[in-house]
DRENDO-690275 format. One record per residue (C-alpha): x, y negated, z negated. Coordinates in Angstrom, 1 decimal. Layout:
residues N
<site c1="X" c2="Y" c3="Z"/>
...
***
This chain:
residues 437
<site c1="45.2" c2="21.1" c3="49.2"/>
<site c1="47.9" c2="23.3" c3="47.7"/>
<site c1="47.2" c2="25.6" c3="44.7"/>
<site c1="50.0" c2="27.9" c3="43.6"/>
<site c1="51.9" c2="27.4" c3="46.8"/>
<site c1="48.9" c2="28.3" c3="48.9"/>
<site c1="46.8" c2="26.1" c3="51.1"/>
<site c1="43.1" c2="26.0" c3="50.5"/>
<site c1="40.8" c2="25.2" c3="53.4"/>
<site c1="37.3" c2="23.9" c3="53.0"/>
<site c1="34.7" c2="22.5" c3="55.3"/>
<site c1="34.3" c2="18.7" c3="54.9"/>
<site c1="30.6" c2="17.7" c3="54.9"/>
<site c1="31.0" c2="14.4" c3="53.2"/>
<site c1="30.9" c2="11.6" c3="55.9"/>
<site c1="33.0" c2="9.3" c3="53.7"/>
<site c1="35.9" c2="11.8" c3="53.9"/>
<site c1="36.0" c2="12.1" c3="57.7"/>
<site c1="38.0" c2="8.9" c3="58.1"/>
<site c1="37.3" c2="8.7" c3="61.8"/>
<site c1="37.3" c2="5.5" c3="63.8"/>
<site c1="37.3" c2="3.3" c3="60.6"/>
<site c1="38.9" c2="0.4" c3="62.5"/>
<site c1="35.8" c2="0.3" c3="64.8"/>
<site c1="33.5" c2="0.0" c3="61.8"/>
<site c1="34.9" c2="-3.0" c3="60.1"/>
<site c1="32.1" c2="-5.2" c3="61.5"/>
<site c1="28.7" c2="-4.4" c3="63.0"/>
<site c1="29.6" c2="-6.3" c3="66.1"/>
<site c1="32.7" c2="-4.4" c3="66.6"/>
<site c1="30.9" c2="-1.1" c3="66.1"/>
<site c1="28.2" c2="-2.2" c3="68.6"/>
<site c1="30.8" c2="-3.0" c3="71.2"/>
<site c1="32.7" c2="0.2" c3="70.6"/>
<site c1="29.5" c2="2.3" c3="70.9"/>
<site c1="28.5" c2="0.7" c3="74.1"/>
<site c1="32.0" c2="1.0" c3="75.6"/>
<site c1="32.3" c2="4.6" c3="74.4"/>
<site c1="29.0" c2="5.6" c3="75.9"/>
<site c1="29.8" c2="3.8" c3="79.1"/>
<site c1="33.2" c2="5.6" c3="79.2"/>
<site c1="31.5" c2="8.9" c3="78.8"/>
<site c1="29.0" c2="8.4" c3="81.6"/>
<site c1="31.7" c2="6.9" c3="83.9"/>
<site c1="34.1" c2="9.7" c3="83.2"/>
<site c1="31.3" c2="12.3" c3="83.9"/>
<site c1="30.7" c2="10.7" c3="87.3"/>
<site c1="34.4" c2="10.9" c3="88.1"/>
<site c1="34.7" c2="14.5" c3="86.7"/>
<site c1="31.7" c2="15.6" c3="88.7"/>
<site c1="33.1" c2="14.3" c3="91.9"/>
<site c1="36.6" c2="15.6" c3="91.2"/>
<site c1="35.8" c2="19.2" c3="90.2"/>
<site c1="33.1" c2="19.7" c3="92.8"/>
<site c1="34.6" c2="17.7" c3="95.7"/>
<site c1="38.3" c2="17.1" c3="95.5"/>
<site c1="40.2" c2="19.3" c3="93.1"/>
<site c1="42.4" c2="22.1" c3="94.4"/>
<site c1="43.2" c2="23.7" c3="91.0"/>
<site c1="40.8" c2="25.7" c3="88.8"/>
<site c1="43.3" c2="25.3" c3="85.9"/>
<site c1="43.3" c2="21.5" c3="86.3"/>
<site c1="39.5" c2="21.6" c3="86.3"/>
<site c1="39.5" c2="23.3" c3="83.0"/>
<site c1="41.7" c2="20.6" c3="81.5"/>
<site c1="39.6" c2="17.8" c3="83.0"/>
<site c1="36.3" c2="19.3" c3="81.8"/>
<site c1="37.8" c2="20.0" c3="78.3"/>
<site c1="39.0" c2="16.4" c3="78.1"/>
<site c1="35.6" c2="15.1" c3="79.1"/>
<site c1="34.0" c2="17.2" c3="76.4"/>
<site c1="36.3" c2="15.6" c3="73.8"/>
<site c1="35.2" c2="12.2" c3="75.1"/>
<site c1="31.6" c2="13.3" c3="74.7"/>
<site c1="32.3" c2="14.2" c3="71.0"/>
<site c1="34.1" c2="10.9" c3="70.3"/>
<site c1="31.5" c2="8.7" c3="72.0"/>
<site c1="28.6" c2="10.5" c3="70.3"/>
<site c1="30.3" c2="10.2" c3="66.9"/>
<site c1="30.7" c2="6.5" c3="67.4"/>
<site c1="27.1" c2="6.2" c3="68.5"/>
<site c1="26.0" c2="8.1" c3="65.3"/>
<site c1="28.1" c2="5.6" c3="63.3"/>
<site c1="26.1" c2="2.7" c3="64.8"/>
<site c1="22.9" c2="4.6" c3="64.2"/>
<site c1="23.7" c2="4.9" c3="60.6"/>
<site c1="24.7" c2="1.3" c3="60.2"/>
<site c1="21.4" c2="0.3" c3="61.7"/>
<site c1="19.0" c2="2.7" c3="59.9"/>
<site c1="20.7" c2="3.9" c3="56.7"/>
<site c1="20.1" c2="1.6" c3="53.7"/>
<site c1="22.5" c2="0.2" c3="51.1"/>
<site c1="25.2" c2="-1.2" c3="53.3"/>
<site c1="25.9" c2="2.3" c3="54.4"/>
<site c1="28.7" c2="1.4" c3="56.9"/>
<site c1="30.7" c2="-0.4" c3="54.3"/>
<site c1="30.1" c2="2.1" c3="51.5"/>
<site c1="30.5" c2="5.4" c3="53.4"/>
<site c1="32.5" c2="4.7" c3="56.6"/>
<site c1="34.9" c2="2.2" c3="55.1"/>
<site c1="34.9" c2="3.5" c3="51.6"/>
<site c1="34.3" c2="0.1" c3="49.9"/>
<site c1="32.7" c2="-0.5" c3="46.6"/>
<site c1="29.9" c2="-2.9" c3="47.4"/>
<site c1="26.9" c2="-4.3" c3="45.7"/>
<site c1="24.0" c2="-2.9" c3="47.7"/>
<site c1="21.5" c2="-5.5" c3="46.5"/>
<site c1="23.1" c2="-8.4" c3="44.7"/>
<site c1="21.0" c2="-9.9" c3="41.8"/>
<site c1="18.4" c2="-7.1" c3="41.9"/>
<site c1="17.8" c2="-4.1" c3="39.7"/>
<site c1="18.0" c2="-1.3" c3="42.2"/>
<site c1="19.0" c2="1.4" c3="39.8"/>
<site c1="15.9" c2="3.3" c3="40.7"/>
<site c1="16.5" c2="2.9" c3="44.5"/>
<site c1="18.4" c2="6.2" c3="45.0"/>
<site c1="18.6" c2="5.7" c3="48.8"/>
<site c1="20.9" c2="2.8" c3="48.5"/>
<site c1="23.5" c2="5.0" c3="46.9"/>
<site c1="23.2" c2="8.1" c3="49.1"/>
<site c1="25.8" c2="9.0" c3="51.8"/>
<site c1="23.2" c2="10.5" c3="54.2"/>
<site c1="25.6" c2="13.3" c3="55.2"/>
<site c1="23.0" c2="15.6" c3="56.6"/>
<site c1="21.1" c2="12.9" c3="58.4"/>
<site c1="24.4" c2="11.6" c3="59.9"/>
<site c1="25.4" c2="15.1" c3="61.2"/>
<site c1="21.9" c2="15.5" c3="62.7"/>
<site c1="22.3" c2="12.2" c3="64.4"/>
<site c1="25.7" c2="13.3" c3="65.8"/>
<site c1="24.2" c2="16.5" c3="67.2"/>
<site c1="21.2" c2="14.8" c3="68.7"/>
<site c1="23.3" c2="12.1" c3="70.4"/>
<site c1="25.7" c2="14.8" c3="71.7"/>
<site c1="22.8" c2="16.7" c3="73.2"/>
<site c1="21.3" c2="13.4" c3="74.6"/>
<site c1="24.6" c2="12.3" c3="76.1"/>
<site c1="25.4" c2="15.7" c3="77.6"/>
<site c1="22.0" c2="16.3" c3="79.2"/>
<site c1="21.7" c2="12.6" c3="80.2"/>
<site c1="25.0" c2="12.7" c3="82.1"/>
<site c1="24.1" c2="16.0" c3="83.7"/>
<site c1="20.8" c2="14.6" c3="84.8"/>
<site c1="22.3" c2="11.5" c3="86.5"/>
<site c1="25.1" c2="13.7" c3="88.2"/>
<site c1="22.7" c2="16.3" c3="89.5"/>
<site c1="23.7" c2="18.9" c3="86.8"/>
<site c1="27.3" c2="19.0" c3="87.9"/>
<site c1="28.3" c2="21.7" c3="85.4"/>
<site c1="25.7" c2="24.1" c3="86.8"/>
<site c1="26.8" c2="23.1" c3="90.3"/>
<site c1="30.4" c2="23.9" c3="89.4"/>
<site c1="29.6" c2="27.2" c3="87.9"/>
<site c1="27.4" c2="28.1" c3="90.9"/>
<site c1="29.6" c2="27.2" c3="93.8"/>
<site c1="32.1" c2="24.4" c3="92.9"/>
<site c1="34.5" c2="26.9" c3="91.3"/>
<site c1="34.7" c2="28.8" c3="94.6"/>
<site c1="35.0" c2="25.7" c3="96.7"/>
<site c1="37.9" c2="24.6" c3="94.5"/>
<site c1="39.7" c2="27.9" c3="95.2"/>
<site c1="39.0" c2="27.4" c3="98.9"/>
<site c1="40.7" c2="24.0" c3="98.8"/>
<site c1="43.7" c2="25.6" c3="97.0"/>
<site c1="47.0" c2="26.2" c3="98.9"/>
<site c1="47.3" c2="29.6" c3="97.3"/>
<site c1="46.3" c2="32.3" c3="99.9"/>
<site c1="44.9" c2="34.7" c3="97.3"/>
<site c1="42.6" c2="32.0" c3="95.9"/>
<site c1="41.3" c2="31.4" c3="99.4"/>
<site c1="40.6" c2="35.0" c3="100.2"/>
<site c1="39.0" c2="35.7" c3="96.8"/>
<site c1="36.7" c2="32.7" c3="97.4"/>
<site c1="35.8" c2="33.7" c3="100.9"/>
<site c1="35.1" c2="37.3" c3="99.7"/>
<site c1="32.8" c2="36.0" c3="97.0"/>
<site c1="30.9" c2="33.5" c3="99.2"/>
<site c1="30.3" c2="36.3" c3="101.8"/>
<site c1="28.2" c2="38.4" c3="99.4"/>
<site c1="24.4" c2="38.3" c3="99.4"/>
<site c1="24.6" c2="36.7" c3="96.0"/>
<site c1="25.4" c2="33.4" c3="97.7"/>
<site c1="22.8" c2="33.8" c3="100.5"/>
<site c1="20.9" c2="30.8" c3="99.2"/>
<site c1="24.1" c2="28.7" c3="99.5"/>
<site c1="25.2" c2="29.7" c3="103.0"/>
<site c1="23.5" c2="26.7" c3="104.6"/>
<site c1="24.8" c2="24.2" c3="102.1"/>
<site c1="26.8" c2="21.7" c3="104.2"/>
<site c1="29.8" c2="21.8" c3="101.8"/>
<site c1="29.9" c2="25.6" c3="101.7"/>
<site c1="29.6" c2="25.9" c3="105.5"/>
<site c1="32.2" c2="23.3" c3="106.3"/>
<site c1="34.6" c2="24.9" c3="103.8"/>
<site c1="34.2" c2="28.4" c3="105.3"/>
<site c1="34.4" c2="27.2" c3="108.9"/>
<site c1="37.5" c2="25.1" c3="108.2"/>
<site c1="39.4" c2="28.4" c3="107.4"/>
<site c1="38.8" c2="29.6" c3="111.0"/>
<site c1="41.8" c2="27.5" c3="111.9"/>
<site c1="44.0" c2="28.9" c3="109.1"/>
<site c1="47.2" c2="30.4" c3="110.5"/>
<site c1="47.2" c2="33.1" c3="107.9"/>
<site c1="45.6" c2="36.2" c3="109.5"/>
<site c1="44.1" c2="37.6" c3="106.3"/>
<site c1="42.5" c2="34.3" c3="105.4"/>
<site c1="41.2" c2="33.7" c3="109.0"/>
<site c1="39.9" c2="37.3" c3="109.1"/>
<site c1="37.9" c2="36.6" c3="105.9"/>
<site c1="36.6" c2="33.4" c3="107.4"/>
<site c1="35.5" c2="35.2" c3="110.5"/>
<site c1="33.7" c2="37.8" c3="108.5"/>
<site c1="32.0" c2="35.1" c3="106.3"/>
<site c1="30.8" c2="33.2" c3="109.4"/>
<site c1="29.1" c2="36.4" c3="110.6"/>
<site c1="27.7" c2="37.3" c3="107.2"/>
<site c1="26.3" c2="33.8" c3="106.7"/>
<site c1="24.7" c2="33.8" c3="110.2"/>
<site c1="26.4" c2="30.7" c3="111.5"/>
<site c1="25.0" c2="31.0" c3="115.0"/>
<site c1="26.4" c2="27.6" c3="116.0"/>
<site c1="29.8" c2="29.2" c3="115.7"/>
<site c1="29.1" c2="32.1" c3="118.1"/>
<site c1="31.6" c2="30.8" c3="120.7"/>
<site c1="34.3" c2="30.6" c3="118.1"/>
<site c1="33.8" c2="34.2" c3="117.1"/>
<site c1="33.9" c2="35.2" c3="120.8"/>
<site c1="37.2" c2="33.4" c3="121.0"/>
<site c1="38.5" c2="35.3" c3="118.0"/>
<site c1="38.1" c2="38.6" c3="119.9"/>
<site c1="41.3" c2="37.6" c3="121.7"/>
<site c1="43.2" c2="36.9" c3="118.5"/>
<site c1="46.8" c2="38.1" c3="118.5"/>
<site c1="46.1" c2="40.1" c3="115.3"/>
<site c1="44.2" c2="43.4" c3="115.5"/>
<site c1="42.6" c2="43.0" c3="112.1"/>
<site c1="41.3" c2="39.5" c3="112.9"/>
<site c1="40.0" c2="40.6" c3="116.3"/>
<site c1="38.3" c2="43.6" c3="114.8"/>
<site c1="36.6" c2="41.5" c3="112.1"/>
<site c1="35.4" c2="39.1" c3="114.8"/>
<site c1="33.7" c2="42.0" c3="116.6"/>
<site c1="32.0" c2="43.1" c3="113.3"/>
<site c1="31.0" c2="39.5" c3="112.6"/>
<site c1="29.3" c2="39.2" c3="116.0"/>
<site c1="27.3" c2="42.3" c3="115.1"/>
<site c1="26.3" c2="40.7" c3="111.7"/>
<site c1="25.4" c2="37.5" c3="113.5"/>
<site c1="22.7" c2="39.5" c3="115.5"/>
<site c1="23.0" c2="37.4" c3="118.7"/>
<site c1="22.2" c2="39.7" c3="121.6"/>
<site c1="24.4" c2="37.6" c3="123.9"/>
<site c1="27.3" c2="39.4" c3="122.1"/>
<site c1="26.4" c2="42.8" c3="123.6"/>
<site c1="28.0" c2="42.2" c3="127.0"/>
<site c1="31.0" c2="40.5" c3="125.4"/>
<site c1="31.6" c2="43.4" c3="123.0"/>
<site c1="31.1" c2="46.0" c3="125.7"/>
<site c1="33.8" c2="44.2" c3="127.8"/>
<site c1="36.0" c2="43.9" c3="124.7"/>
<site c1="35.6" c2="47.6" c3="123.9"/>
<site c1="36.5" c2="48.6" c3="127.5"/>
<site c1="39.7" c2="46.6" c3="127.6"/>
<site c1="40.9" c2="47.3" c3="124.0"/>
<site c1="43.5" c2="50.0" c3="123.3"/>
<site c1="44.2" c2="49.3" c3="119.6"/>
<site c1="42.0" c2="51.6" c3="117.4"/>
<site c1="41.2" c2="48.7" c3="115.0"/>
<site c1="39.8" c2="46.6" c3="117.8"/>
<site c1="37.8" c2="49.5" c3="119.2"/>
<site c1="36.4" c2="50.4" c3="115.8"/>
<site c1="35.4" c2="46.7" c3="115.3"/>
<site c1="33.6" c2="46.7" c3="118.7"/>
<site c1="31.8" c2="49.9" c3="117.9"/>
<site c1="30.7" c2="48.5" c3="114.5"/>
<site c1="29.5" c2="45.3" c3="116.1"/>
<site c1="27.6" c2="47.1" c3="118.8"/>
<site c1="26.0" c2="49.5" c3="116.3"/>
<site c1="24.6" c2="46.5" c3="114.3"/>
<site c1="23.2" c2="44.9" c3="117.5"/>
<site c1="21.3" c2="48.1" c3="118.3"/>
<site c1="21.1" c2="47.5" c3="122.0"/>
<site c1="20.9" c2="50.8" c3="124.1"/>
<site c1="22.6" c2="49.1" c3="127.1"/>
<site c1="25.8" c2="49.4" c3="125.2"/>
<site c1="25.4" c2="53.2" c3="125.2"/>
<site c1="27.6" c2="54.1" c3="128.2"/>
<site c1="30.6" c2="52.2" c3="126.9"/>
<site c1="30.1" c2="53.7" c3="123.4"/>
<site c1="29.7" c2="57.2" c3="124.8"/>
<site c1="33.1" c2="57.0" c3="126.5"/>
<site c1="34.7" c2="56.6" c3="123.1"/>
<site c1="33.4" c2="59.9" c3="121.9"/>
<site c1="36.3" c2="61.4" c3="123.8"/>
<site c1="38.9" c2="59.2" c3="121.9"/>
<site c1="41.9" c2="60.9" c3="120.5"/>
<site c1="41.7" c2="58.7" c3="117.5"/>
<site c1="39.5" c2="60.3" c3="114.8"/>
<site c1="38.2" c2="57.1" c3="113.4"/>
<site c1="37.2" c2="55.7" c3="116.8"/>
<site c1="35.6" c2="59.0" c3="117.8"/>
<site c1="33.5" c2="59.2" c3="114.5"/>
<site c1="32.4" c2="55.6" c3="114.9"/>
<site c1="31.4" c2="56.3" c3="118.6"/>
<site c1="29.1" c2="59.1" c3="117.6"/>
<site c1="27.6" c2="57.0" c3="114.9"/>
<site c1="27.1" c2="54.0" c3="117.1"/>
<site c1="25.4" c2="56.2" c3="119.8"/>
<site c1="22.8" c2="57.1" c3="117.2"/>
<site c1="22.5" c2="53.5" c3="116.0"/>
<site c1="21.8" c2="52.1" c3="119.4"/>
<site c1="19.5" c2="55.2" c3="120.2"/>
<site c1="21.1" c2="55.9" c3="123.5"/>
<site c1="18.8" c2="58.7" c3="124.6"/>
<site c1="20.6" c2="59.4" c3="128.0"/>
<site c1="23.5" c2="60.8" c3="126.0"/>
<site c1="21.2" c2="63.6" c3="124.5"/>
<site c1="22.1" c2="66.4" c3="126.9"/>
<site c1="25.8" c2="65.7" c3="126.7"/>
<site c1="25.6" c2="65.8" c3="123.0"/>
<site c1="23.9" c2="69.2" c3="123.1"/>
<site c1="26.6" c2="70.5" c3="125.4"/>
<site c1="29.3" c2="69.1" c3="123.1"/>
<site c1="27.7" c2="70.8" c3="120.1"/>
<site c1="27.7" c2="74.1" c3="122.1"/>
<site c1="31.3" c2="73.9" c3="123.4"/>
<site c1="33.2" c2="71.3" c3="121.4"/>
<site c1="35.5" c2="71.5" c3="118.4"/>
<site c1="34.3" c2="71.4" c3="114.8"/>
<site c1="34.9" c2="67.6" c3="114.7"/>
<site c1="33.0" c2="67.1" c3="117.9"/>
<site c1="30.1" c2="69.3" c3="116.8"/>
<site c1="29.8" c2="67.2" c3="113.6"/>
<site c1="29.8" c2="64.0" c3="115.5"/>
<site c1="27.2" c2="65.3" c3="118.1"/>
<site c1="24.9" c2="66.5" c3="115.3"/>
<site c1="25.2" c2="63.2" c3="113.5"/>
<site c1="24.1" c2="61.3" c3="116.7"/>
<site c1="21.3" c2="63.8" c3="117.5"/>
<site c1="19.6" c2="63.0" c3="114.2"/>
<site c1="18.8" c2="59.6" c3="115.7"/>
<site c1="18.1" c2="60.6" c3="119.3"/>
<site c1="16.5" c2="64.1" c3="119.1"/>
<site c1="15.0" c2="65.5" c3="122.3"/>
<site c1="11.5" c2="67.0" c3="122.6"/>
<site c1="12.7" c2="70.6" c3="122.5"/>
<site c1="15.2" c2="70.1" c3="119.7"/>
<site c1="12.8" c2="71.2" c3="117.0"/>
<site c1="12.6" c2="74.7" c3="118.4"/>
<site c1="16.2" c2="74.8" c3="119.5"/>
<site c1="17.7" c2="74.0" c3="116.1"/>
<site c1="15.2" c2="76.1" c3="114.2"/>
<site c1="16.6" c2="79.0" c3="116.2"/>
<site c1="20.2" c2="77.7" c3="115.7"/>
<site c1="19.5" c2="77.6" c3="112.0"/>
<site c1="19.1" c2="81.4" c3="112.0"/>
<site c1="21.8" c2="82.3" c3="114.5"/>
<site c1="24.7" c2="80.0" c3="113.6"/>
<site c1="27.5" c2="82.0" c3="112.1"/>
<site c1="30.1" c2="79.3" c3="111.2"/>
<site c1="28.2" c2="76.9" c3="108.9"/>
<site c1="31.0" c2="74.4" c3="109.0"/>
<site c1="30.9" c2="71.5" c3="106.5"/>
<site c1="31.2" c2="68.1" c3="108.1"/>
<site c1="33.2" c2="65.5" c3="106.1"/>
<site c1="31.9" c2="62.3" c3="104.6"/>
<site c1="33.1" c2="59.3" c3="106.6"/>
<site c1="32.1" c2="55.8" c3="105.8"/>
<site c1="32.8" c2="52.2" c3="106.8"/>
<site c1="33.6" c2="50.0" c3="103.8"/>
<site c1="32.7" c2="46.4" c3="104.6"/>
<site c1="34.8" c2="43.5" c3="103.3"/>
<site c1="32.2" c2="42.9" c3="100.6"/>
<site c1="32.7" c2="46.6" c3="99.6"/>
<site c1="29.3" c2="47.7" c3="100.9"/>
<site c1="29.7" c2="51.3" c3="102.2"/>
<site c1="28.0" c2="52.2" c3="105.5"/>
<site c1="27.8" c2="55.9" c3="106.2"/>
<site c1="29.3" c2="56.9" c3="109.6"/>
<site c1="29.0" c2="60.6" c3="109.0"/>
<site c1="27.2" c2="62.3" c3="106.1"/>
<site c1="28.9" c2="65.1" c3="104.3"/>
<site c1="27.0" c2="68.4" c3="104.9"/>
<site c1="27.0" c2="71.8" c3="106.6"/>
<site c1="25.7" c2="72.3" c3="110.1"/>
<site c1="22.4" c2="73.7" c3="108.8"/>
<site c1="21.8" c2="70.6" c3="106.7"/>
<site c1="22.0" c2="68.5" c3="109.8"/>
<site c1="19.8" c2="71.0" c3="111.8"/>
<site c1="17.1" c2="70.3" c3="109.2"/>
<site c1="17.3" c2="66.6" c3="109.8"/>
<site c1="17.2" c2="67.0" c3="113.6"/>
<site c1="14.2" c2="69.3" c3="113.4"/>
<site c1="12.3" c2="66.9" c3="111.1"/>
<site c1="13.1" c2="63.9" c3="113.2"/>
<site c1="12.2" c2="65.7" c3="116.5"/>
<site c1="8.9" c2="66.7" c3="115.1"/>
<site c1="8.1" c2="63.2" c3="113.9"/>
<site c1="9.0" c2="61.7" c3="117.3"/>
<site c1="7.6" c2="64.3" c3="119.6"/>
<site c1="4.9" c2="66.1" c3="117.7"/>
<site c1="3.2" c2="66.6" c3="114.4"/>
<site c1="5.5" c2="67.6" c3="111.5"/>
<site c1="2.8" c2="68.7" c3="109.0"/>
<site c1="2.1" c2="72.1" c3="110.8"/>
<site c1="5.8" c2="72.9" c3="110.4"/>
<site c1="5.8" c2="72.3" c3="106.6"/>
<site c1="5.7" c2="76.0" c3="105.8"/>
<site c1="9.0" c2="76.5" c3="107.7"/>
<site c1="10.7" c2="73.9" c3="105.5"/>
<site c1="9.1" c2="75.6" c3="102.4"/>
<site c1="10.6" c2="79.0" c3="103.4"/>
<site c1="14.1" c2="77.3" c3="103.7"/>
<site c1="13.7" c2="75.5" c3="100.4"/>
<site c1="12.6" c2="78.7" c3="98.6"/>
<site c1="15.3" c2="81.0" c3="100.0"/>
<site c1="17.6" c2="81.5" c3="97.1"/>
<site c1="20.3" c2="83.0" c3="99.3"/>
<site c1="20.8" c2="79.5" c3="100.9"/>
<site c1="23.3" c2="77.0" c3="99.5"/>
<site c1="21.8" c2="74.5" c3="97.1"/>
<site c1="22.6" c2="71.6" c3="99.5"/>
<site c1="20.6" c2="73.2" c3="102.3"/>
<site c1="17.6" c2="74.0" c3="100.0"/>
<site c1="17.7" c2="70.5" c3="98.6"/>
<site c1="17.6" c2="68.9" c3="102.0"/>
<site c1="14.5" c2="71.0" c3="103.0"/>
<site c1="12.8" c2="70.1" c3="99.7"/>
<site c1="13.5" c2="66.4" c3="100.4"/>
<site c1="11.9" c2="66.7" c3="103.8"/>
<site c1="8.8" c2="68.5" c3="102.2"/>
<site c1="8.5" c2="65.5" c3="99.8"/>
<site c1="8.5" c2="63.1" c3="102.8"/>
<site c1="5.9" c2="65.2" c3="104.6"/>
<site c1="3.6" c2="65.2" c3="101.6"/>
<site c1="4.0" c2="61.5" c3="101.1"/>
<site c1="2.5" c2="60.7" c3="104.4"/>
***
C-alpha cells in the first residue's frame, strides 16, 4: 500500500487475504485430490532428494538448490493440507467464505445470528494447522528416509565433495574424513569405498590424502595397496604411504619399511619410513634407524634419534652416550632426546654429575612432525641440556631403581634460584610426579 509516495509493509494474518491456491479450493473433491497429490509429491521428492544428495550428487551447490526446492514443496503441500483440514473441520462453509472469498449463507433458513463460529475466519487455528502439518510432513519424510538430512550433514556433504571433479574439494573431504571426529564412520561401506577409490586417482596430492586416510581409518584389508604405494613415483605419496603403514599398526610392515628405508635416498621417503617405524614401535627396526642418525639431512637425522627412542632400541645406548660426549651440538641434542626413552642403569649418576659439570648448557630446538590432520607430534622438545639431563635421570631411576630416595636432589635443583626457570620448573614437575605415586 502506498501512502505519501512510500510503501507500507504489514504482516498478513487474515487467511482470506492470502489468496494462495484458490483454484484448488473451488470444490472439496478438487481440494482432496490436490492435498493427496501434494503430499505424495512431497514424500516422493524427499525420497529422490535423499538418494541424490547422499548418493549421486557431485556438487554441494546443487545440493543446496535441490534441498531448498524440496523445502518449498514442503511448505506448499502442507499449506494445501491445512486448507483441506479447514474445509473438513471449520464450520460455516469456511472454504467458500474464507478461501474463495464468497458471500454465502452459512445455514439457509435458520437463525444462526448467535452462532459466532459460523462467521469466523479461524486465522489462528489455520496457521497452527499449517505449522503442525509442516512438522508432521518433515519428520515423517525424514523417518521413512532414515533421517537423510542428518545423514547429509554428518557425512553426505563430504561424500558429495569426494565425488566432485574439483581437486580441492576431494582433498578437503579426505582431510576431514581422516580426523578422529569421523572415527565412528570409518567402517561405513560408503565412506570406505569413497576413500579407497581415490587410491587410483592420478593426482599425487589426492592420492597422498587417500593413502593417509586408509592408514588413519585402519583399513587393514588394504595393507598390500599401501605397501605398493611405497614405490610410488612421487616422494610425497611414497612418504605418506610409509606413515600410513605405521598408523595401520600391522607388524608385517616393519620388514617392508626397514627395506624401504635402506634403499631410499630422498629425505621425504626416509622421514616417512622413520615416522612409520616409530609408530610401529618394534625394536628390530633399531639398526636401520640408527644408521640414519648420521644423515647429512637435518630432518632425517632428528627423526632418526626420535624413532630410536620410540622403538626403545637399547643396544644403541652406548653409542648415544659416546655421541653426546664427542658429537656436535645437533648430535648431542638428538642423543639426549633418545636417551630419555632408553636410559642405562648408570645414567642417573652419570647425568647428575654432568648436570653440575656441563659448561655449555646449549638450548636444543623444538622440532615437530605435523600430521596431515594438523596433529603435532614432538620429535625434539625445546630445552637446555640440563633440562634433558633431569628427564634422563628421572627415567633411569624409575626403570633401574627407586626414584623416591632421590627426591631431595630434585628439590635442591627446583629451589636453586640461580638456575633458569625452565630447569627449575622441570625439576618441580618431576617432584610432582614422584609425590603422585
